[in-house]
One Martini backbone bead per residue (centre of mass of N, CA, C, O) as a GRO file, in nm:
protein
  142
    1MET     BB    1  -1.299   6.781  -3.975
    2LYS     BB    2  -0.985   6.684  -3.918
    3ILE     BB    3  -0.725   6.538  -4.073
    4MET     BB    4  -0.509   6.312  -4.000
    5THR     BB    5  -0.151   6.332  -3.965
    6CYS     BB    6   0.089   6.067  -4.059
    7PHE     BB    7   0.406   5.955  -3.960
    8ILE     BB    8   0.623   5.699  -4.101
    9ASP     BB    9   0.870   5.521  -3.970
   10THR     BB   10   1.097   5.265  -3.966
   11SER     BB   11   1.006   5.105  -3.727
   12ALA     BB   12   0.705   5.069  -3.845
   13TRP     BB   13   0.770   4.943  -4.111
   14ILE     BB   14   0.913   4.692  -4.001
   15ALA     BB   15   0.678   4.596  -3.815
   16ILE     BB   16   0.488   4.545  -4.060
   17VAL     BB   17   0.673   4.346  -4.236
   18ASP     BB   18   0.788   4.195  -3.974
   19LYS     BB   19   0.660   3.909  -3.824
   20ASP     BB   20   0.903   3.902  -3.595
   21ASP     BB   21   0.830   4.147  -3.477
   22PRO     BB   22   0.727   4.260  -3.166
   23ASN     BB   23   0.526   4.492  -3.325
   24HIS     BB   24   0.350   4.382  -3.549
   25GLN     BB   25   0.061   4.363  -3.445
   26LYS     BB   26   0.033   4.657  -3.358
   27SER     BB   27   0.108   4.780  -3.637
   28SER     BB   28  -0.129   4.665  -3.791
   29GLU     BB   29  -0.357   4.779  -3.622
   30TYR     BB   30  -0.282   5.078  -3.656
   31LEU     BB   31  -0.284   5.095  -3.972
   32GLU     BB   32  -0.588   5.026  -3.984
   33GLN     BB   33  -0.696   5.271  -3.825
   34ILE     BB   34  -0.589   5.497  -4.008
   35LEU     BB   35  -0.728   5.399  -4.266
   36GLN     BB   36  -1.023   5.419  -4.148
   37LYS     BB   37  -0.966   5.750  -4.098
   38ASN     BB   38  -0.826   5.877  -4.350
   39ALA     BB   39  -0.550   5.934  -4.318
   40LYS     BB   40  -0.261   6.105  -4.364
   41ILE     BB   41   0.013   5.951  -4.526
   42ILE     BB   42   0.355   5.997  -4.417
   43THR     BB   43   0.680   6.010  -4.581
   44ASN     BB   44   1.028   5.963  -4.656
   45ASN     BB   45   1.313   5.885  -4.828
   46VAL     BB   46   1.491   5.832  -4.595
   47VAL     BB   47   1.316   5.622  -4.457
   48LEU     BB   48   1.293   5.424  -4.695
   49ASP     BB   49   1.581   5.361  -4.737
   50GLU     BB   50   1.635   5.253  -4.456
   51THR     BB   51   1.411   5.024  -4.477
   52ILE     BB   52   1.521   4.876  -4.723
   53ASP     BB   53   1.802   4.819  -4.601
   54SER     BB   54   1.701   4.649  -4.357
   55ILE     BB   55   1.534   4.431  -4.510
   56LYS     BB   56   1.769   4.321  -4.676
   57ILE     BB   57   1.947   4.234  -4.442
   58LYS     BB   58   1.725   4.055  -4.284
   59SER     BB   59   1.533   3.929  -4.557
   60GLY     BB   60   1.610   4.036  -4.837
   61ARG     BB   61   1.567   4.130  -5.151
   62LYS     BB   62   1.272   4.052  -5.210
   63LEU     BB   63   1.134   4.208  -4.979
   64ALA     BB   64   1.246   4.477  -5.062
   65GLU     BB   65   1.113   4.487  -5.343
   66ASP     BB   66   0.824   4.454  -5.255
   67PHE     BB   67   0.809   4.698  -5.085
   68SER     BB   68   0.874   4.908  -5.292
   69THR     BB   69   0.633   4.841  -5.475
   70ILE     BB   70   0.413   4.902  -5.272
   71ILE     BB   71   0.488   5.197  -5.230
   72ASP     BB   72   0.464   5.295  -5.516
   73GLU     BB   73   0.166   5.226  -5.541
   74SER     BB   74   0.072   5.405  -5.299
   75ILE     BB   75   0.143   5.666  -5.423
   76LEU     BB   76  -0.016   5.652  -5.690
   77THR     BB   77  -0.294   5.607  -5.509
   78ILE     BB   78  -0.279   5.819  -5.251
   79ASN     BB   79  -0.217   5.661  -4.976
   80LEU     BB   80   0.069   5.791  -5.011
   81ARG     BB   81   0.305   6.024  -4.899
   82MET     BB   82   0.587   6.196  -5.036
   83ASP     BB   83   0.880   6.327  -4.896
   84TRP     BB   84   1.127   6.525  -5.032
   85VAL     BB   85   1.445   6.584  -4.943
   86SER     BB   86   1.591   6.864  -4.963
   87ARG     BB   87   1.851   7.077  -4.945
   88ARG     BB   88   1.725   7.257  -4.731
   89MET     BB   89   1.629   7.030  -4.535
   90ARG     BB   90   1.913   6.919  -4.493
   91ARG     BB   91   2.045   7.165  -4.377
   92ASN     BB   92   1.858   7.196  -4.139
   93ALA     BB   93   1.901   6.924  -4.014
   94LEU     BB   94   2.207   6.954  -3.968
   95LEU     BB   95   2.198   7.214  -3.790
   96ASN     BB   96   2.002   7.104  -3.571
   97TYR     BB   97   2.178   6.870  -3.495
   98LEU     BB   98   2.442   7.032  -3.416
   99LYS     BB   99   2.281   7.203  -3.190
  100SER     BB  100   2.202   6.968  -3.038
  101SER     BB  101   2.186   6.790  -2.708
  102SER     BB  102   2.083   6.534  -2.801
  103LYS     BB  103   2.125   6.168  -2.742
  104GLU     BB  104   1.879   6.044  -2.904
  105LEU     BB  105   1.890   6.216  -3.147
  106LYS     BB  106   1.935   6.175  -3.472
  107LEU     BB  107   1.967   6.270  -3.788
  108ARG     BB  108   1.715   6.123  -3.903
  109HIS     BB  109   1.513   6.280  -3.711
  110PHE     BB  110   1.565   6.565  -3.856
  111PHE     BB  111   1.436   6.488  -4.111
  112ILE     BB  112   1.158   6.434  -3.998
  113ILE     BB  113   1.108   6.708  -3.869
  114GLU     BB  114   1.102   6.861  -4.139
  115THR     BB  115   0.844   6.716  -4.229
  116ILE     BB  116   0.664   6.791  -3.988
  117LYS     BB  117   0.662   7.093  -4.048
  118LYS     BB  118   0.584   7.102  -4.356
  119LYS     BB  119   0.311   6.895  -4.305
  120LYS     BB  120   0.174   6.904  -4.036
  121ILE     BB  121   0.202   6.684  -3.815
  122ASP     BB  122   0.028   6.505  -3.559
  123ILE     BB  123   0.170   6.199  -3.592
  124ILE     BB  124   0.378   5.936  -3.493
  125PHE     BB  125   0.472   5.626  -3.634
  126SER     BB  126   0.618   5.449  -3.360
  127PHE     BB  127   0.897   5.267  -3.177
  128ASP     BB  128   1.088   5.504  -3.106
  129PRO     BB  129   1.235   5.617  -2.803
  130ALA     BB  130   1.364   5.903  -2.898
  131TRP     BB  131   1.085   6.060  -2.913
  132LYS     BB  132   1.060   6.147  -2.608
  133SER     BB  133   1.253   6.407  -2.664
  134TYR     BB  134   0.998   6.490  -2.837
  135ASP     BB  135   0.727   6.724  -2.890
  136MET     BB  136   0.529   6.441  -2.971
  137ALA     BB  137   0.313   6.255  -3.107
  138VAL     BB  138   0.293   5.887  -3.024
  139ALA     BB  139   0.225   5.597  -3.223
  140PRO     BB  140   0.155   5.344  -3.025
  141GLY     BB  141   0.450   5.306  -2.919
  142TYR     BB  142   0.740   5.179  -2.726
   0.00000   0.00000   0.00000
C-alpha cells in the first residue's frame, strides 16, 4: 500500500498553531489523522518563512521562535521533510506564474506547485480557497 504524501501550506500551519484561528480544531484533528496514517509530511522553506513571518506579526516573537524550534526538531527526527526551493525551482515557479492566467493563484502557490511536482505530493493540507483553481486534492478543505 502506498504511503500518502501530504504537503502542508501556510494556512494549515497557522491554523495548527493559532488557537484563535477558525480552523484550529479542524487542522489539529486532520494533522492527527495524517500522523496516525504515517503519511509523509512535506513543506518547503518558502512556506515556513511565510508562516514564521505571519506568526510573529500576529502572535509575537516568542511563538514564532517556538514554532521554528518545533519545525527544526521535526525535520531532525524525520517526522517532517523540508523541500528547499532551489534556483531552478524558483525560476520555474516564476515563469509558470507569469504565464498563468489564474487570478487566484499567487507566486507563493507556484513555489508549492514546484514542490508538489518534485515530491509527487498526493494531497495539500490547506484552508486556502485559491487551491480550488488547481487540479489537486485539498484537505480538510476551505
